[in-house]
PDB file of N, CA, C, O and CB in Angstrom:
ATOM      1  N   MET A   1       8.883   6.092   9.283  1.00  0.00           N
ATOM      2  CA  MET A   1       7.944   5.983  10.356  1.00  0.00           C
ATOM      3  C   MET A   1       6.780   5.111   9.882  1.00  0.00           C
ATOM      4  O   MET A   1       6.232   5.320   8.800  1.00  0.00           O
ATOM      5  CB  MET A   1       7.463   7.380  10.817  1.00  0.00           C
ATOM      6  N   LEU A   2       6.422   4.149  10.694  1.00  0.00           N
ATOM      7  CA  LEU A   2       5.305   3.263  10.395  1.00  0.00           C
ATOM      8  C   LEU A   2       3.997   3.997  10.660  1.00  0.00           C
ATOM      9  O   LEU A   2       3.835   4.606  11.718  1.00  0.00           O
ATOM     10  CB  LEU A   2       5.386   1.963  11.236  1.00  0.00           C
ATOM     11  N   ILE A   3       3.074   3.949   9.723  1.00  0.00           N
ATOM     12  CA  ILE A   3       1.767   4.588   9.866  1.00  0.00           C
ATOM     13  C   ILE A   3       0.715   3.492  10.006  1.00  0.00           C
ATOM     14  O   ILE A   3       0.491   2.735   9.062  1.00  0.00           O
ATOM     15  CB  ILE A   3       1.451   5.525   8.646  1.00  0.00           C
ATOM     16  N   PRO A   4       0.065   3.392  11.165  1.00  0.00           N
ATOM     17  CA  PRO A   4      -1.000   2.399  11.307  1.00  0.00           C
ATOM     18  C   PRO A   4      -2.174   2.752  10.385  1.00  0.00           C
ATOM     19  O   PRO A   4      -2.656   3.884  10.387  1.00  0.00           O
ATOM     20  CB  PRO A   4      -1.474   2.314  12.783  1.00  0.00           C
ATOM     21  N   TRP A   5      -2.620   1.780   9.608  1.00  0.00           N
ATOM     22  CA  TRP A   5      -3.699   2.067   8.655  1.00  0.00           C
ATOM     23  C   TRP A   5      -4.960   2.508   9.381  1.00  0.00           C
ATOM     24  O   TRP A   5      -5.760   3.260   8.823  1.00  0.00           O
ATOM     25  CB  TRP A   5      -3.996   0.835   7.788  1.00  0.00           C
ATOM     26  N   GLN A   6      -5.152   2.057  10.611  1.00  0.00           N
ATOM     27  CA  GLN A   6      -6.353   2.405  11.368  1.00  0.00           C
ATOM     28  C   GLN A   6      -6.396   3.889  11.725  1.00  0.00           C
ATOM     29  O   GLN A   6      -7.462   4.424  12.030  1.00  0.00           O
ATOM     30  CB  GLN A   6      -6.429   1.569  12.634  1.00  0.00           C
ATOM     31  N   SER A   7      -5.236   4.556  11.687  1.00  0.00           N
ATOM     32  CA  SER A   7      -5.192   5.978  12.026  1.00  0.00           C
ATOM     33  C   SER A   7      -5.581   6.875  10.857  1.00  0.00           C
ATOM     34  O   SER A   7      -5.720   8.087  11.017  1.00  0.00           O
ATOM     35  CB  SER A   7      -3.812   6.347  12.507  1.00  0.00           C
ATOM     36  N   LEU A   8      -5.756   6.275   9.678  1.00  0.00           N
ATOM     37  CA  LEU A   8      -6.101   7.043   8.481  1.00  0.00           C
ATOM     38  C   LEU A   8      -7.595   6.983   8.216  1.00  0.00           C
ATOM     39  O   LEU A   8      -8.246   5.972   8.480  1.00  0.00           O
ATOM     40  CB  LEU A   8      -5.329   6.523   7.262  1.00  0.00           C
ATOM     41  N   LYS A   9      -8.130   8.076   7.693  1.00  0.00           N
ATOM     42  CA  LYS A   9      -9.518   8.051   7.227  1.00  0.00           C
ATOM     43  C   LYS A   9      -9.587   7.097   6.041  1.00  0.00           C
ATOM     44  O   LYS A   9      -8.615   6.947   5.301  1.00  0.00           O
ATOM     45  CB  LYS A   9     -10.029   9.494   6.833  1.00  0.00           C
ATOM     46  N   GLU A  10     -10.739   6.453   5.862  1.00  0.00           N
ATOM     47  CA  GLU A  10     -10.891   5.451   4.802  1.00  0.00           C
ATOM     48  C   GLU A  10     -10.559   6.025   3.425  1.00  0.00           C
ATOM     49  O   GLU A  10      -9.876   5.369   2.638  1.00  0.00           O
ATOM     50  CB  GLU A  10     -12.315   4.900   4.801  1.00  0.00           C
ATOM     51  N   ASP A  11     -11.031   7.243   3.118  1.00  0.00           N
ATOM     52  CA  ASP A  11     -10.745   7.815   1.796  1.00  0.00           C
ATOM     53  C   ASP A  11      -9.262   8.138   1.633  1.00  0.00           C
ATOM     54  O   ASP A  11      -8.732   8.050   0.525  1.00  0.00           O
ATOM     55  CB  ASP A  11     -11.578   9.082   1.574  1.00  0.00           C
ATOM     56  N   THR A  12      -8.590   8.505   2.710  1.00  0.00           N
ATOM     57  CA  THR A  12      -7.143   8.754   2.652  1.00  0.00           C
ATOM     58  C   THR A  12      -6.399   7.452   2.382  1.00  0.00           C
ATOM     59  O   THR A  12      -5.485   7.412   1.559  1.00  0.00           O
ATOM     60  CB  THR A  12      -6.640   9.398   3.970  1.00  0.00           C
ATOM     61  N   LEU A  13      -6.791   6.398   3.073  1.00  0.00           N
ATOM     62  CA  LEU A  13      -6.174   5.090   2.864  1.00  0.00           C
ATOM     63  C   LEU A  13      -6.356   4.629   1.422  1.00  0.00           C
ATOM     64  O   LEU A  13      -5.410   4.148   0.798  1.00  0.00           O
ATOM     65  CB  LEU A  13      -6.768   4.057   3.829  1.00  0.00           C
ATOM     66  N   ILE A  14      -7.551   4.772   0.898  1.00  0.00           N
ATOM     67  CA  ILE A  14      -7.820   4.376  -0.485  1.00  0.00           C
ATOM     68  C   ILE A  14      -6.981   5.203  -1.457  1.00  0.00           C
ATOM     69  O   ILE A  14      -6.433   4.661  -2.417  1.00  0.00           O
ATOM     70  CB  ILE A  14      -9.316   4.533  -0.810  1.00  0.00           C
ATOM     71  N   ASN A  15      -6.875   6.507  -1.215  1.00  0.00           N
ATOM     72  CA  ASN A  15      -6.062   7.363  -2.090  1.00  0.00           C
ATOM     73  C   ASN A  15      -4.589   6.966  -2.057  1.00  0.00           C
ATOM     74  O   ASN A  15      -3.925   6.962  -3.094  1.00  0.00           O
ATOM     75  CB  ASN A  15      -6.211   8.830  -1.681  1.00  0.00           C
ATOM     76  N   LEU A  16      -4.072   6.630  -0.867  1.00  0.00           N
ATOM     77  CA  LEU A  16      -2.680   6.175  -0.766  1.00  0.00           C
ATOM     78  C   LEU A  16      -2.470   4.885  -1.550  1.00  0.00           C
ATOM     79  O   LEU A  16      -1.500   4.749  -2.296  1.00  0.00           O
ATOM     80  CB  LEU A  16      -2.287   5.966   0.705  1.00  0.00           C
ATOM     81  N   VAL A  17      -3.378   3.955  -1.374  1.00  0.00           N
ATOM     82  CA  VAL A  17      -3.272   2.662  -2.056  1.00  0.00           C
ATOM     83  C   VAL A  17      -3.324   2.848  -3.573  1.00  0.00           C
ATOM     84  O   VAL A  17      -2.509   2.274  -4.295  1.00  0.00           O
ATOM     85  CB  VAL A  17      -4.401   1.713  -1.597  1.00  0.00           C
ATOM     86  N   GLU A  18      -4.267   3.638  -4.052  1.00  0.00           N
ATOM     87  CA  GLU A  18      -4.371   3.863  -5.498  1.00  0.00           C
ATOM     88  C   GLU A  18      -3.138   4.576  -6.036  1.00  0.00           C
ATOM     89  O   GLU A  18      -2.643   4.234  -7.110  1.00  0.00           O
ATOM     90  CB  GLU A  18      -5.628   4.676  -5.823  1.00  0.00           C
ATOM     91  N   SER A  19      -2.646   5.550  -5.310  1.00  0.00           N
ATOM     92  CA  SER A  19      -1.441   6.263  -5.732  1.00  0.00           C
ATOM     93  C   SER A  19      -0.257   5.302  -5.817  1.00  0.00           C
ATOM     94  O   SER A  19       0.517   5.349  -6.773  1.00  0.00           O
ATOM     95  CB  SER A  19      -1.125   7.419  -4.758  1.00  0.00           C
ATOM     96  N   PHE A  20      -0.119   4.440  -4.828  1.00  0.00           N
ATOM     97  CA  PHE A  20       0.951   3.451  -4.826  1.00  0.00           C
ATOM     98  C   PHE A  20       0.835   2.514  -6.023  1.00  0.00           C
ATOM     99  O   PHE A  20       1.828   2.247  -6.700  1.00  0.00           O
ATOM    100  CB  PHE A  20       0.930   2.650  -3.527  1.00  0.00           C
ATOM    101  N   ILE A  21      -0.358   2.018  -6.284  1.00  0.00           N
ATOM    102  CA  ILE A  21      -0.583   1.095  -7.396  1.00  0.00           C
ATOM    103  C   ILE A  21      -0.237   1.760  -8.729  1.00  0.00           C
ATOM    104  O   ILE A  21       0.415   1.152  -9.579  1.00  0.00           O
ATOM    105  CB  ILE A  21      -2.046   0.610  -7.406  1.00  0.00           C
ATOM    106  N   LEU A  22      -0.668   2.987  -8.907  1.00  0.00           N
ATOM    107  CA  LEU A  22      -0.456   3.674 -10.183  1.00  0.00           C
ATOM    108  C   LEU A  22       1.006   4.042 -10.416  1.00  0.00           C
ATOM    109  O   LEU A  22       1.451   4.106 -11.563  1.00  0.00           O
ATOM    110  CB  LEU A  22      -1.307   4.923 -10.242  1.00  0.00           C
ATOM    111  N   ARG A  23       1.746   4.282  -9.360  1.00  0.00           N
ATOM    112  CA  ARG A  23       3.153   4.658  -9.547  1.00  0.00           C
ATOM    113  C   ARG A  23       4.061   3.449  -9.690  1.00  0.00           C
ATOM    114  O   ARG A  23       5.146   3.565 -10.259  1.00  0.00           O
ATOM    115  CB  ARG A  23       3.624   5.508  -8.386  1.00  0.00           C
ATOM    116  N   GLU A  24       3.648   2.296  -9.191  1.00  0.00           N
ATOM    117  CA  GLU A  24       4.494   1.111  -9.218  1.00  0.00           C
ATOM    118  C   GLU A  24       4.645   0.537 -10.618  1.00  0.00           C
ATOM    119  O   GLU A  24       5.748   0.142 -10.996  1.00  0.00           O
ATOM    120  CB  GLU A  24       3.935   0.059  -8.298  1.00  0.00           C
ATOM    121  N   GLY A  25       3.590   0.480 -11.385  1.00  0.00           N
ATOM    122  CA  GLY A  25       3.676  -0.101 -12.724  1.00  0.00           C
ATOM    123  C   GLY A  25       4.134  -1.542 -12.689  1.00  0.00           C
ATOM    124  O   GLY A  25       4.844  -1.996 -13.587  1.00  0.00           O
ATOM    125  N   THR A  26       3.736  -2.253 -11.671  1.00  0.00           N
ATOM    126  CA  THR A  26       4.170  -3.635 -11.472  1.00  0.00           C
ATOM    127  C   THR A  26       3.568  -4.558 -12.521  1.00  0.00           C
ATOM    128  O   THR A  26       2.417  -4.390 -12.922  1.00  0.00           O
ATOM    129  CB  THR A  26       3.792  -4.116 -10.074  1.00  0.00           C
ATOM    130  N   ASP A  27       4.346  -5.521 -12.955  1.00  0.00           N
ATOM    131  CA  ASP A  27       3.873  -6.546 -13.873  1.00  0.00           C
ATOM    132  C   ASP A  27       3.187  -7.620 -13.049  1.00  0.00           C
ATOM    133  O   ASP A  27       3.803  -8.224 -12.171  1.00  0.00           O
ATOM    134  CB  ASP A  27       5.042  -7.141 -14.727  1.00  0.00           C
ATOM    135  N   TYR A  28       1.921  -7.858 -13.329  1.00  0.00           N
ATOM    136  CA  TYR A  28       1.154  -8.845 -12.576  1.00  0.00           C
ATOM    137  C   TYR A  28       1.087 -10.189 -13.290  1.00  0.00           C
ATOM    138  O   TYR A  28       0.227 -11.013 -12.980  1.00  0.00           O
ATOM    139  CB  TYR A  28      -0.247  -8.329 -12.325  1.00  0.00           C
ATOM    140  N   GLY A  29       1.975 -10.415 -14.232  1.00  0.00           N
ATOM    141  CA  GLY A  29       2.025 -11.702 -14.913  1.00  0.00           C
ATOM    142  C   GLY A  29       1.071 -11.775 -16.083  1.00  0.00           C
ATOM    143  O   GLY A  29       0.754 -10.759 -16.702  1.00  0.00           O
ATOM    144  N   LEU A  30       0.612 -12.981 -16.387  1.00  0.00           N
ATOM    145  CA  LEU A  30      -0.232 -13.195 -17.551  1.00  0.00           C
ATOM    146  C   LEU A  30      -1.634 -12.626 -17.375  1.00  0.00           C
ATOM    147  O   LEU A  30      -2.275 -12.238 -18.352  1.00  0.00           O
ATOM    148  CB  LEU A  30      -0.318 -14.662 -17.852  1.00  0.00           C
ATOM    149  N   GLU A  31      -2.106 -12.577 -16.149  1.00  0.00           N
ATOM    150  CA  GLU A  31      -3.466 -12.106 -15.888  1.00  0.00           C
ATOM    151  C   GLU A  31      -3.457 -10.625 -15.527  1.00  0.00           C
ATOM    152  O   GLU A  31      -2.716 -10.197 -14.642  1.00  0.00           O
ATOM    153  CB  GLU A  31      -4.116 -12.925 -14.759  1.00  0.00           C
ATOM    154  N   GLU A  32      -4.274  -9.860 -16.210  1.00  0.00           N
ATOM    155  CA  GLU A  32      -4.404  -8.438 -15.924  1.00  0.00           C
ATOM    156  C   GLU A  32      -5.485  -8.223 -14.871  1.00  0.00           C
ATOM    157  O   GLU A  32      -6.512  -8.901 -14.880  1.00  0.00           O
ATOM    158  CB  GLU A  32      -4.729  -7.645 -17.210  1.00  0.00           C
ATOM    159  N   PHE A  33      -5.253  -7.289 -13.976  1.00  0.00           N
ATOM    160  CA  PHE A  33      -6.227  -6.955 -12.947  1.00  0.00           C
ATOM    161  C   PHE A  33      -6.623  -5.490 -13.094  1.00  0.00           C
ATOM    162  O   PHE A  33      -5.800  -4.655 -13.469  1.00  0.00           O
ATOM    163  CB  PHE A  33      -5.660  -7.238 -11.529  1.00  0.00           C
ATOM    164  N   SER A  34      -7.869  -5.185 -12.802  1.00  0.00           N
ATOM    165  CA  SER A  34      -8.339  -3.806 -12.863  1.00  0.00           C
ATOM    166  C   SER A  34      -7.792  -3.039 -11.658  1.00  0.00           C
ATOM    167  O   SER A  34      -7.330  -3.644 -10.691  1.00  0.00           O
ATOM    168  CB  SER A  34      -9.896  -3.747 -12.899  1.00  0.00           C
ATOM    169  N   LEU A  35      -7.846  -1.719 -11.719  1.00  0.00           N
ATOM    170  CA  LEU A  35      -7.425  -0.887 -10.603  1.00  0.00           C
ATOM    171  C   LEU A  35      -8.228  -1.254  -9.361  1.00  0.00           C
ATOM    172  O   LEU A  35      -7.680  -1.327  -8.261  1.00  0.00           O
ATOM    173  CB  LEU A  35      -7.592   0.611 -10.940  1.00  0.00           C
ATOM    174  N   SER A  36      -9.507  -1.481  -9.534  1.00  0.00           N
ATOM    175  CA  SER A  36     -10.372  -1.847  -8.414  1.00  0.00           C
ATOM    176  C   SER A  36      -9.914  -3.156  -7.770  1.00  0.00           C
ATOM    177  O   SER A  36      -9.868  -3.261  -6.544  1.00  0.00           O
ATOM    178  CB  SER A  36     -11.828  -1.972  -8.884  1.00  0.00           C
ATOM    179  N   GLU A  37      -9.580  -4.140  -8.581  1.00  0.00           N
ATOM    180  CA  GLU A  37      -9.119  -5.435  -8.059  1.00  0.00           C
ATOM    181  C   GLU A  37      -7.782  -5.284  -7.331  1.00  0.00           C
ATOM    182  O   GLU A  37      -7.578  -5.860  -6.262  1.00  0.00           O
ATOM    183  CB  GLU A  37      -8.986  -6.464  -9.204  1.00  0.00           C
ATOM    184  N   LYS A  38      -6.884  -4.513  -7.917  1.00  0.00           N
ATOM    185  CA  LYS A  38      -5.585  -4.275  -7.286  1.00  0.00           C
ATOM    186  C   LYS A  38      -5.771  -3.540  -5.962  1.00  0.00           C
ATOM    187  O   LYS A  38      -5.131  -3.875  -4.965  1.00  0.00           O
ATOM    188  CB  LYS A  38      -4.659  -3.466  -8.225  1.00  0.00           C
ATOM    189  N   ARG A  39      -6.650  -2.537  -5.954  1.00  0.00           N
ATOM    190  CA  ARG A  39      -6.913  -1.753  -4.748  1.00  0.00           C
ATOM    191  C   ARG A  39      -7.456  -2.648  -3.642  1.00  0.00           C
ATOM    192  O   ARG A  39      -6.971  -2.600  -2.512  1.00  0.00           O
ATOM    193  CB  ARG A  39      -7.901  -0.612  -5.045  1.00  0.00           C
ATOM    194  N   GLU A  40      -8.454  -3.459  -3.957  1.00  0.00           N
ATOM    195  CA  GLU A  40      -9.047  -4.331  -2.945  1.00  0.00           C
ATOM    196  C   GLU A  40      -8.039  -5.347  -2.421  1.00  0.00           C
ATOM    197  O   GLU A  40      -8.023  -5.644  -1.226  1.00  0.00           O
ATOM    198  CB  GLU A  40     -10.262  -5.053  -3.517  1.00  0.00           C
ATOM    199  N   ASN A  41      -7.209  -5.876  -3.294  1.00  0.00           N
ATOM    200  CA  ASN A  41      -6.188  -6.840  -2.884  1.00  0.00           C
ATOM    201  C   ASN A  41      -5.185  -6.201  -1.927  1.00  0.00           C
ATOM    202  O   ASN A  41      -4.851  -6.786  -0.897  1.00  0.00           O
ATOM    203  CB  ASN A  41      -5.460  -7.404  -4.111  1.00  0.00           C
ATOM    204  N   LEU A  42      -4.709  -5.014  -2.258  1.00  0.00           N
ATOM    205  CA  LEU A  42      -3.723  -4.338  -1.413  1.00  0.00           C
ATOM    206  C   LEU A  42      -4.350  -3.870  -0.103  1.00  0.00           C
ATOM    207  O   LEU A  42      -3.717  -3.963   0.948  1.00  0.00           O
ATOM    208  CB  LEU A  42      -3.109  -3.146  -2.158  1.00  0.00           C
ATOM    209  N   LEU A  43      -5.576  -3.373  -0.149  1.00  0.00           N
ATOM    210  CA  LEU A  43      -6.269  -2.983   1.081  1.00  0.00           C
ATOM    211  C   LEU A  43      -6.405  -4.178   2.014  1.00  0.00           C
ATOM    212  O   LEU A  43      -6.210  -4.053   3.223  1.00  0.00           O
ATOM    213  CB  LEU A  43      -7.657  -2.394   0.762  1.00  0.00           C
ATOM    214  N   GLN A  44      -6.736  -5.320   1.462  1.00  0.00           N
ATOM    215  CA  GLN A  44      -6.872  -6.543   2.254  1.00  0.00           C
ATOM    216  C   GLN A  44      -5.524  -6.912   2.890  1.00  0.00           C
ATOM    217  O   GLN A  44      -5.471  -7.282   4.063  1.00  0.00           O
ATOM    218  CB  GLN A  44      -7.394  -7.710   1.370  1.00  0.00           C
ATOM    219  N   GLN A  45      -4.446  -6.811   2.122  1.00  0.00           N
ATOM    220  CA  GLN A  45      -3.118  -7.128   2.655  1.00  0.00           C
ATOM    221  C   GLN A  45      -2.749  -6.188   3.802  1.00  0.00           C
ATOM    222  O   GLN A  45      -2.185  -6.618   4.808  1.00  0.00           O
ATOM    223  CB  GLN A  45      -2.058  -7.044   1.543  1.00  0.00           C
ATOM    224  N   ILE A  46      -3.071  -4.910   3.643  1.00  0.00           N
ATOM    225  CA  ILE A  46      -2.779  -3.927   4.696  1.00  0.00           C
ATOM    226  C   ILE A  46      -3.597  -4.227   5.943  1.00  0.00           C
ATOM    227  O   ILE A  46      -3.059  -4.251   7.050  1.00  0.00           O
ATOM    228  CB  ILE A  46      -3.069  -2.492   4.201  1.00  0.00           C
ATOM    229  N   LYS A  47      -4.877  -4.453   5.771  1.00  0.00           N
ATOM    230  CA  LYS A  47      -5.760  -4.688   6.914  1.00  0.00           C
ATOM    231  C   LYS A  47      -5.471  -6.010   7.617  1.00  0.00           C
ATOM    232  O   LYS A  47      -5.769  -6.158   8.802  1.00  0.00           O
ATOM    233  CB  LYS A  47      -7.202  -4.661   6.463  1.00  0.00           C
ATOM    234  N   GLN A  48      -4.899  -6.961   6.905  1.00  0.00           N
ATOM    235  CA  GLN A  48      -4.517  -8.249   7.507  1.00  0.00           C
ATOM    236  C   GLN A  48      -3.110  -8.211   8.101  1.00  0.00           C
ATOM    237  O   GLN A  48      -2.656  -9.190   8.692  1.00  0.00           O
ATOM    238  CB  GLN A  48      -4.601  -9.362   6.464  1.00  0.00           C
ATOM    239  N   GLY A  49      -2.426  -7.084   7.943  1.00  0.00           N
ATOM    240  CA  GLY A  49      -1.078  -6.958   8.485  1.00  0.00           C
ATOM    241  C   GLY A  49       0.000  -7.553   7.606  1.00  0.00           C
ATOM    242  O   GLY A  49       1.145  -7.688   8.037  1.00  0.00           O
ATOM    243  N   LYS A  50      -0.346  -7.912   6.379  1.00  0.00           N
ATOM    244  CA  LYS A  50       0.630  -8.487   5.456  1.00  0.00           C
ATOM    245  C   LYS A  50       1.455  -7.408   4.753  1.00  0.00           C
ATOM    246  O   LYS A  50       2.524  -7.692   4.213  1.00  0.00           O
ATOM    247  CB  LYS A  50      -0.077  -9.353   4.422  1.00  0.00           C
ATOM    248  N   ALA A  51       0.955  -6.169   4.762  1.00  0.00           N
ATOM    249  CA  ALA A  51       1.657  -5.030   4.177  1.00  0.00           C
ATOM    250  C   ALA A  51       1.519  -3.859   5.148  1.00  0.00           C
ATOM    251  O   ALA A  51       0.529  -3.751   5.872  1.00  0.00           O
ATOM    252  CB  ALA A  51       1.087  -4.666   2.751  1.00  0.00           C
ATOM    253  N   VAL A  52       2.527  -2.984   5.152  1.00  0.00           N
ATOM    254  CA  VAL A  52       2.529  -1.842   6.062  1.00  0.00           C
ATOM    255  C   VAL A  52       2.822  -0.553   5.306  1.00  0.00           C
ATOM    256  O   VAL A  52       3.430  -0.567   4.236  1.00  0.00           O
ATOM    257  CB  VAL A  52       3.558  -2.045   7.180  1.00  0.00           C
ATOM    258  N   ILE A  53       2.382   0.554   5.879  1.00  0.00           N
ATOM    259  CA  ILE A  53       2.563   1.872   5.269  1.00  0.00           C
ATOM    260  C   ILE A  53       3.671   2.601   6.012  1.00  0.00           C
ATOM    261  O   ILE A  53       3.650   2.693   7.240  1.00  0.00           O
ATOM    262  CB  ILE A  53       1.237   2.698   5.293  1.00  0.00           C
ATOM    263  N   PHE A  54       4.636   3.117   5.263  1.00  0.00           N
ATOM    264  CA  PHE A  54       5.736   3.883   5.831  1.00  0.00           C
ATOM    265  C   PHE A  54       5.709   5.313   5.316  1.00  0.00           C
ATOM    266  O   PHE A  54       5.382   5.565   4.156  1.00  0.00           O
ATOM    267  CB  PHE A  54       7.079   3.223   5.503  1.00  0.00           C
ATOM    268  N   TRP A  55       6.057   6.244   6.194  1.00  0.00           N
ATOM    269  CA  TRP A  55       6.198   7.654   5.825  1.00  0.00           C
ATOM    270  C   TRP A  55       7.645   8.043   6.029  1.00  0.00           C
ATOM    271  O   TRP A  55       8.216   7.800   7.092  1.00  0.00           O
ATOM    272  CB  TRP A  55       5.245   8.572   6.663  1.00  0.00           C
ATOM    273  N   SER A  56       8.243   8.649   5.009  1.00  0.00           N
ATOM    274  CA  SER A  56       9.616   9.142   5.110  1.00  0.00           C
ATOM    275  C   SER A  56       9.566  10.648   5.336  1.00  0.00           C
ATOM    276  O   SER A  56       9.190  11.408   4.443  1.00  0.00           O
ATOM    277  CB  SER A  56      10.448   8.791   3.825  1.00  0.00           C
ATOM    278  N   GLU A  57       9.946  11.068   6.535  1.00  0.00           N
ATOM    279  CA  GLU A  57       9.981  12.498   6.820  1.00  0.00           C
ATOM    280  C   GLU A  57      11.047  13.182   5.976  1.00  0.00           C
ATOM    281  O   GLU A  57      10.871  14.318   5.534  1.00  0.00           O
ATOM    282  CB  GLU A  57      10.241  12.747   8.313  1.00  0.00           C
ATOM    283  N   LEU A  58      12.152  12.482   5.759  1.00  0.00           N
ATOM    284  CA  LEU A  58      13.251  13.044   4.977  1.00  0.00           C
ATOM    285  C   LEU A  58      12.812  13.381   3.554  1.00  0.00           C
ATOM    286  O   LEU A  58      13.097  14.469   3.052  1.00  0.00           O
ATOM    287  CB  LEU A  58      14.425  12.069   4.942  1.00  0.00           C
ATOM    288  N   HIS A  59      12.116  12.442   2.904  1.00  0.00           N
ATOM    289  CA  HIS A  59      11.718  12.619   1.509  1.00  0.00           C
ATOM    290  C   HIS A  59      10.282  13.095   1.336  1.00  0.00           C
ATOM    291  O   HIS A  59       9.858  13.408   0.224  1.00  0.00           O
ATOM    292  CB  HIS A  59      11.899  11.333   0.772  1.00  0.00           C
ATOM    293  N   GLN A  60       9.528  13.150   2.446  1.00  0.00           N
ATOM    294  CA  GLN A  60       8.120  13.547   2.410  1.00  0.00           C
ATOM    295  C   GLN A  60       7.329  12.674   1.437  1.00  0.00           C
ATOM    296  O   GLN A  60       6.529  13.162   0.639  1.00  0.00           O
ATOM    297  CB  GLN A  60       7.991  15.026   2.016  1.00  0.00           C
ATOM    298  N   THR A  61       7.579  11.364   1.530  1.00  0.00           N
ATOM    299  CA  THR A  61       6.895  10.400   0.674  1.00  0.00           C
ATOM    300  C   THR A  61       6.449   9.208   1.521  1.00  0.00           C
ATOM    301  O   THR A  61       6.920   9.012   2.641  1.00  0.00           O
ATOM    302  CB  THR A  61       7.820   9.936  -0.494  1.00  0.00           C
ATOM    303  N   PHE A  62       5.538   8.424   0.965  1.00  0.00           N
ATOM    304  CA  PHE A  62       5.100   7.208   1.632  1.00  0.00           C
ATOM    305  C   PHE A  62       5.436   6.015   0.749  1.00  0.00           C
ATOM    306  O   PHE A  62       5.679   6.153  -0.450  1.00  0.00           O
ATOM    307  CB  PHE A  62       3.580   7.256   1.945  1.00  0.00           C
ATOM    308  N   ASP A  63       5.444   4.852   1.366  1.00  0.00           N
ATOM    309  CA  ASP A  63       5.662   3.617   0.639  1.00  0.00           C
ATOM    310  C   ASP A  63       4.853   2.526   1.329  1.00  0.00           C
ATOM    311  O   ASP A  63       4.545   2.632   2.516  1.00  0.00           O
ATOM    312  CB  ASP A  63       7.181   3.250   0.575  1.00  0.00           C
ATOM    313  N   ILE A  64       4.517   1.498   0.598  1.00  0.00           N
ATOM    314  CA  ILE A  64       3.826   0.336   1.152  1.00  0.00           C
ATOM    315  C   ILE A  64       4.733  -0.860   0.912  1.00  0.00           C
ATOM    316  O   ILE A  64       5.138  -1.140  -0.216  1.00  0.00           O
ATOM    317  CB  ILE A  64       2.394   0.126   0.502  1.00  0.00           C
ATOM    318  N   LYS A  65       5.041  -1.556   1.998  1.00  0.00           N
ATOM    319  CA  LYS A  65       5.982  -2.670   1.916  1.00  0.00           C
ATOM    320  C   LYS A  65       5.383  -3.905   2.576  1.00  0.00           C
ATOM    321  O   LYS A  65       4.475  -3.800   3.400  1.00  0.00           O
ATOM    322  CB  LYS A  65       7.327  -2.302   2.578  1.00  0.00           C
ATOM    323  N   PRO A  66       5.902  -5.084   2.206  1.00  0.00           N
ATOM    324  CA  PRO A  66       5.474  -6.302   2.899  1.00  0.00           C
ATOM    325  C   PRO A  66       5.830  -6.211   4.384  1.00  0.00           C
ATOM    326  O   PRO A  66       6.828  -5.581   4.736  1.00  0.00           O
ATOM    327  CB  PRO A  66       6.129  -7.558   2.260  1.00  0.00           C
ATOM    328  N   HIS A  67       5.047  -6.818   5.244  1.00  0.00           N
ATOM    329  CA  HIS A  67       5.317  -6.746   6.676  1.00  0.00           C
ATOM    330  C   HIS A  67       6.684  -7.324   7.022  1.00  0.00           C
ATOM    331  O   HIS A  67       7.253  -6.969   8.054  1.00  0.00           O
ATOM    332  CB  HIS A  67       4.236  -7.479   7.450  1.00  0.00           C
ATOM    333  N   THR A  68       7.219  -8.199   6.188  1.00  0.00           N
ATOM    334  CA  THR A  68       8.539  -8.784   6.432  1.00  0.00           C
ATOM    335  C   THR A  68       9.620  -7.720   6.392  1.00  0.00           C
ATOM    336  O   THR A  68      10.720  -7.943   6.896  1.00  0.00           O
ATOM    337  CB  THR A  68       8.841  -9.876   5.407  1.00  0.00           C
ATOM    338  N   TYR A  69       9.331  -6.573   5.804  1.00  0.00           N
ATOM    339  CA  TYR A  69      10.272  -5.455   5.757  1.00  0.00           C
ATOM    340  C   TYR A  69      10.625  -5.013   7.176  1.00  0.00           C
ATOM    341  O   TYR A  69      11.729  -4.525   7.415  1.00  0.00           O
ATOM    342  CB  TYR A  69       9.680  -4.272   4.951  1.00  0.00           C
ATOM    343  N   LEU A  70       9.696  -5.179   8.115  1.00  0.00           N
ATOM    344  CA  LEU A  70       9.940  -4.783   9.504  1.00  0.00           C
ATOM    345  C   LEU A  70      11.018  -5.608  10.166  1.00  0.00           C
ATOM    346  O   LEU A  70      11.649  -5.162  11.124  1.00  0.00           O
ATOM    347  CB  LEU A  70       8.674  -4.890  10.302  1.00  0.00           C
ATOM    348  N   ASP A  71      11.235  -6.816   9.659  1.00  0.00           N
ATOM    349  CA  ASP A  71      12.221  -7.721  10.245  1.00  0.00           C
ATOM    350  C   ASP A  71      13.648  -7.343   9.907  1.00  0.00           C
ATOM    351  O   ASP A  71      14.585  -7.884  10.496  1.00  0.00           O
ATOM    352  CB  ASP A  71      11.959  -9.121   9.792  1.00  0.00           C
ATOM    353  N   LYS A  72      13.832  -6.430   8.974  1.00  0.00           N
ATOM    354  CA  LYS A  72      15.195  -6.066   8.523  1.00  0.00           C
ATOM    355  C   LYS A  72      15.818  -5.036   9.421  1.00  0.00           C
ATOM    356  O   LYS A  72      16.954  -4.620   9.189  1.00  0.00           O
ATOM    357  CB  LYS A  72      15.170  -5.540   7.095  1.00  0.00           C
TER     358      LYS A  72
END
């Protein structure tokens, strides 16, 4: 289920984003970014519609995916 970011309280949105960042362990290449920088970047992507938040009722988990995921 797609969750519109506007329906979330700001602190809830920030907590989701930080949780996602910390669990991903993504390699950001040669340049390291702080949690704050990663959070602001992902928040910007969500608010610009470049990334979307999904809730899985089956697994009771959320995920953040590129908006292109909707095209599949």
